[in-house]
Every structure is written in structure tokens, then in C-alpha cells.
C-alpha positions in Angstrom: 130.9 -2.2 278.9 130.8 -0.2 275.6 133.7 -0.5 273.1 134.5 1.4 270.3 137.7 1.5 267.5 138.6 4.7 266.2 139.1 8.2 267.7 136.0 9.4 265.8 133.3 7.3 266.8 134.0 9.2 270.6 131.5 11.3 270.0 128.8 8.9 268.9 129.1 7.1 272.2 129.2 10.5 274.3 126.1 10.8 272.9 124.6 7.1 273.5 125.8 7.9 277.6 123.8 11.4 277.9 127.5 12.8 278.2 127.1 16.7 277.0 129.7 18.5 279.4 132.5 16.3 278.9 136.0 16.8 281.5 139.5 15.6 278.9 141.3 14.4 281.8 145.6 13.9 280.4 148.5 14.7 280.6 150.4 17.4 279.1 151.5 15.4 277.0 148.1 15.4 274.7 147.7 19.0 275.4 147.7 19.5 271.5 145.3 16.6 270.5 143.0 17.4 268.1 139.5 16.1 269.5 136.5 18.3 270.6 136.2 18.7 274.1 136.3 22.7 275.6 136.8 21.2 278.9 140.5 19.5 279.2 142.7 19.2 282.3 146.6 18.2 281.4 147.9 17.9 285.3 147.8 14.1 285.5 151.4 12.9 287.2 153.1 9.7 286.9 151.6 7.0 288.6 148.5 9.1 289.3 150.7 11.0 292.5 147.4 11.9 294.5 148.8 16.1 293.9 147.7 15.6 290.6 144.3 13.8 292.1 143.5 16.8 293.6 143.7 19.0 291.0 141.9 16.6 288.6 139.1 16.8 291.3 139.8 20.6 291.4 139.0 21.3 287.6 135.3 18.9 287.7 133.0 22.2 288.0 130.1 21.7 285.8 130.5 18.4 284.3 128.7 15.6 283.8 131.1 13.0 282.3 134.7 12.1 281.8 137.3 11.3 279.1 140.3 9.6 280.1 143.2 10.1 277.3 146.2 7.7 278.6 148.0 5.5 280.0 147.6 4.5 283.5 148.2 7.3 284.9 145.8 9.2 283.7 143.0 7.1 283.2 143.5 5.8 287.2 143.8 9.9 288.0 140.0 9.4 285.9 139.1 6.9 288.3 140.0 8.3 291.7 138.0 11.8 290.3 134.9 9.3 289.2 134.9 7.4 292.8 134.1 10.9 294.5 132.1 12.3 292.3 130.3 9.2 290.9 130.9 10.9 286.8 130.6 7.7 284.5 134.2 7.5 282.3 134.7 6.9 278.5 138.5 5.9 278.4 140.7 6.2 275.3 144.1 4.4 276.5 147.2 5.1 274.7 149.4 2.6 276.4 148.9 -1.1 277.3 148.1 -0.9 281.0 144.4 -2.5 280.9 143.5 0.0 283.4 140.7 0.8 281.6 138.6 -1.8 282.1 138.4 -1.6 285.9 136.7 -0.2 288.5 139.4 -0.5 290.9 142.6 2.0 290.3 146.4 2.9 292.2 148.1 6.5 293.6 151.0 7.3 293.9 152.4 9.5 297.1 155.5 10.6 297.1 155.6 11.8 300.6 155.3 9.5 302.2 156.6 6.3 298.7 153.5 4.3 299.3 151.0 3.2 296.4 147.3 2.9 297.8 144.2 1.4 296.3 141.1 2.9 295.8 137.3 2.1 293.9 134.1 2.0 293.0 134.7 4.1 289.3 132.2 4.5 286.8 134.0 3.1 283.6 131.7 2.8 281.8 133.0 2.3 277.6 136.6 2.0 276.4 137.5 3.7 272.3 140.6 2.5 270.9 142.8 4.3 268.5 146.2 2.2 267.8 147.0 5.7 265.9 147.6 6.9 268.6 150.2 4.5 269.9 152.3 4.9 267.7 154.3 8.2 269.0 155.0 5.6 272.2 158.0 5.0 273.2 159.6 1.3 273.2 160.1 1.5 276.9 156.9 2.6 277.4 155.4 0.4 274.7 157.4 -2.3 276.3 156.5 -2.0 279.7 152.5 -1.5 279.7 152.2 -4.7 276.9 154.1 -6.4 279.5 151.7 -5.0 282.5 148.5 -6.5 280.1 150.6 -10.2 280.0 150.5 -10.2 283.4 147.2 -9.5 283.8 146.8 -12.2 282.0 148.8 -14.8 283.5 147.5 -13.5 286.6 143.6 -13.9 285.4 144.3 -17.3 285.0 144.6 -18.6 289.0 143.2 -15.8 290.3 140.4 -16.3 292.7 137.7 -15.0 290.1 138.5 -16.3 287.4 135.8 -18.3 285.5 136.1 -19.6 281.7 135.1 -16.2 279.9 138.0 -14.2 282.0 140.2 -17.6 280.8 139.2 -17.3 277.1 140.3 -13.0 277.3 143.6 -14.0 279.6 144.3 -16.5 276.3 143.5 -14.6 273.6 145.5 -11.6 275.0 148.7 -13.6 275.4 148.3 -14.7 272.3 148.6 -11.5 271.0 150.8 -9.9 272.9 153.8 -13.0 272.7 153.3 -12.3 269.1 152.7 -9.1 268.5 155.4 -6.9 271.0 158.5 -8.3 269.4 157.2 -6.5 266.5 156.3 -3.3 268.1 160.0 -3.6 269.6 161.2 -4.0 266.4 159.2 -1.3 264.7 157.4 0.7 266.7 155.7 2.8 264.0 153.9 -0.2 262.5 150.3 0.6 262.9 149.5 -3.3 262.2 151.8 -4.9 264.8 150.6 -2.2 267.3 147.0 -3.1 266.9 147.5 -6.3 267.2 149.3 -5.4 270.6 146.2 -3.1 271.6 144.0 -5.9 270.6 145.7 -8.6 273.1 145.9 -5.7 275.9 142.1 -5.2 275.3 142.0 -8.8 276.1 144.5 -8.5 278.8 142.2 -5.6 280.7 138.9 -7.8 280.7 140.7 -11.0 281.8 142.3 -8.0 285.1 138.7 -7.9 286.4 139.4 -12.0 287.7 141.8 -10.2 290.1 145.5 -9.9 290.3 148.0 -11.8 292.5 151.0 -12.0 294.2 153.5 -10.7 291.0 151.6 -7.1 291.0 151.3 -6.9 294.8 155.0 -6.7 294.4 155.5 -4.4 292.1 152.8 -1.5 293.5 154.9 -2.3 296.5 158.3 -1.0 294.3 156.4 1.1 292.8 155.2 2.8 295.8 158.6 3.2 297.2 160.8 3.9 294.0 158.7 6.0 291.7 159.8 3.1 288.9 157.9 2.3 286.0 154.8 -0.5 287.1 155.2 -2.2 283.4 158.7 -3.0 284.9 158.8 -4.2 287.4 155.8 -6.4 286.6 157.7 -8.0 283.7 160.3 -8.8 286.8 157.8 -10.0 289.1 155.9 -11.9 287.2 158.2 -15.5 286.8 159.0 -15.8 289.8 155.6 -15.3 291.2 154.5 -17.4 288.4 157.0 -19.9 290.1 155.6 -19.6 293.4 152.2 -20.0 292.1 152.9 -23.3 290.0 151.9 -22.0 287.0 152.7 -23.9 283.9 151.1 -24.3 280.6 149.8 -23.0 278.5 151.1 -19.6 279.4 154.8 -20.4 279.5 157.1 -19.2 282.4 160.0 -18.7 279.6 158.5 -16.2 277.6 157.5 -14.9 279.3 161.1 -14.2 281.1 161.9 -13.8 276.7 159.7 -11.6 276.4 161.3 -9.5 279.4 164.9 -9.9 278.2 163.2 -8.8 274.3 162.0 -5.5 276.1 165.3 -4.8 278.3 163.9 -5.5 281.7 165.7 -8.3 284.0 166.7 -7.2 287.4 165.8 -5.4 290.0 169.1 -4.2 290.4 168.9 -2.6 287.0 166.7 -0.2 288.4 168.0 0.5 291.0 166.4 -1.2 294.2 168.7 -1.7 297.0 169.5 -4.7 298.0 169.4 -4.2 301.8 165.5 -2.5 301.4 163.9 -5.9 299.8 162.5 -7.3 303.6 160.7 -3.4 303.8 159.5 -4.1 300.4 158.4 -7.3 301.1 156.8 -6.3 304.1 154.6 -3.7 302.5 154.3 -6.2 299.4 152.3 -9.2 302.0 149.9 -6.0 303.0 148.7 -5.7 299.7 145.1 -6.8 298.1 146.9 -8.7 295.5 149.3 -10.4 297.9 146.5 -11.8 299.7 143.9 -13.0 297.4 147.2 -15.0 295.9 145.9 -18.3 295.5 149.1 -19.5 297.6 149.4 -17.3 300.6 152.8 -16.0 301.1 154.8 -14.3 304.3 157.3 -11.6 304.1 159.6 -14.0 304.1 159.1 -16.0 301.4 158.5 -12.7 299.5 162.2 -11.2 300.0 163.1 -14.4 298.4 161.1 -14.7 295.6 162.2 -10.5 295.2 165.9 -11.5 296.3 165.7 -14.5 292.9 165.0 -11.2 290.8 167.4 -8.9 292.4 
């Protein structure tokens, strides 16, 4: 993976990859961004909604590469396009989701109320620029950073972990724990934004070790109700960590403290109906993260976990 810092490095990265006709894939929020790319698609929808992905595919035309600018929705949409076209992706993350590091992606079907996964994207380069995160609202900043923290936590007990992924997970967790409170307090602090983005970078690298039950619960809930993925991870992660017997060095108490600081405490506060937790648990149990969890979890056990954070 090619990693550079500073938006001004993008032309050099594209030259290095021999991408001459890149298509920018982003949301309407970035229509006015000053970036020298002529081919543009700004129709990405929240949660990488399948309708937006289809529209992005239609916009590919003669592009020989993709530039994904935005958070997880934009990057996952670009990855879905890449998986079908074989085009390489240069990601420019504007949140802390970590999606830029993996070939897998999720897409939401709002009509079916599900979130499906895919694989095979060509993620080849990342350009980080903390100045692009300065206008990110506190809620989105906190949510996507808690998602990054979940990548660190689950990376420490995922089946694909190794020494390198452990090092990334621990480095990411330390940076997120240090800088997230400061970003919540002072969103325009560039030093804090850079520190948090560095933490998310390490978390994204740790994500390649795999995900577990916490992410599976968050994905099932997000697919069903269209709720923010980061907030759901913040709420579900401590319960999953307890179920897996996770201990230090990444403490459950600190994860809960950060979640409270960010305002994420109970599923009921997000409007999740208590009488549907059994159905959510059944949908969770068949997800890849749940099936890859180091401790097998039955639907009844998952329902108990969801109830504990409802």
C-alpha cells in the first residue's frame, strides 16, 4: 500500500500508478473541493446505498482509476465499483473509518433493510490530509473514531492477527485514546486532528486482521435501521469484548469511557426497538464477523448481549 500525507501529493501518486484518467467518487458535500480531477461523481449515498453504487458504475466510462474522497460510504462505494471493474483505488479519507485499508466493503439495501458485504477491490494507495477533517462535525468525528477503535480492539483477538497487526492495533488504540477527547473538545485543532487520523491509519492497518462479533452486531443493526456505524460500534464493542474475555492492554472501561464522552451509550437512544432484538441477533449470527469471532456465539447469546446495551 502506498501511503502519503498531504493532498498535494495526489498527482505524484497517480503518476506512480500510471493513472491518467481517474474518476473522483464522493458525496455532494465535496462538490466544491479544489482538486484537479475532471471526471467526477458526487452521488454517493449514506451507508454505500446500492442505488448510489449503481450510479457510480454508470459514471466510470473510460476512467482508468478511481479516487475515493470521503468517509466509509464513499470509499466502500468506490470499492464496490472497483470489485466489478478491476480499477485501482486511491483513497483520500475525510473521516476515521479505516475503510481505505481493506479490499472488503459493505453496501446497504434500504428496501431490503440489509447490509451486504463484498470483496475484491483494488485498494492500492492512500493520501491522508488532516485539514480535510477540520469541518467534520463532532458526532461524525466521534463515531468514525470509535469505529476505528473497534478495529483496534477486535484486531487484537481476530483470527488473522499477527505481530504486525498487533503493533498497529496497539499504536492506533493509544493514539485514538489520546486524541479523540481533544478532537471532541476542539474540532478545529489541527494537531489533534492529525493525531487522531494517525490513530485511524494504524487502526485501518489492524483491520486487515479481521473483524469480530462487535462489528457484526453493528452491521446488522446498521443494515436494518440505517443508523451510524460508528455509534453502533461504540455501543456494541464493550459487550462483545466482555463476551470474548478481552482484557488489558486495551481496557473495556476505557472504551466505555470514550463512548460516553462521545454520547453513545444505549441502543434505545438511537431508536432501536427492544422487541426486534431477537431478529437483529439472528441476522448478526450469520454475518462473517460473528462467524469469525474467536468464541462462537449463538443467536440467543447475541440477543443477550444486545439486550445488555439496549
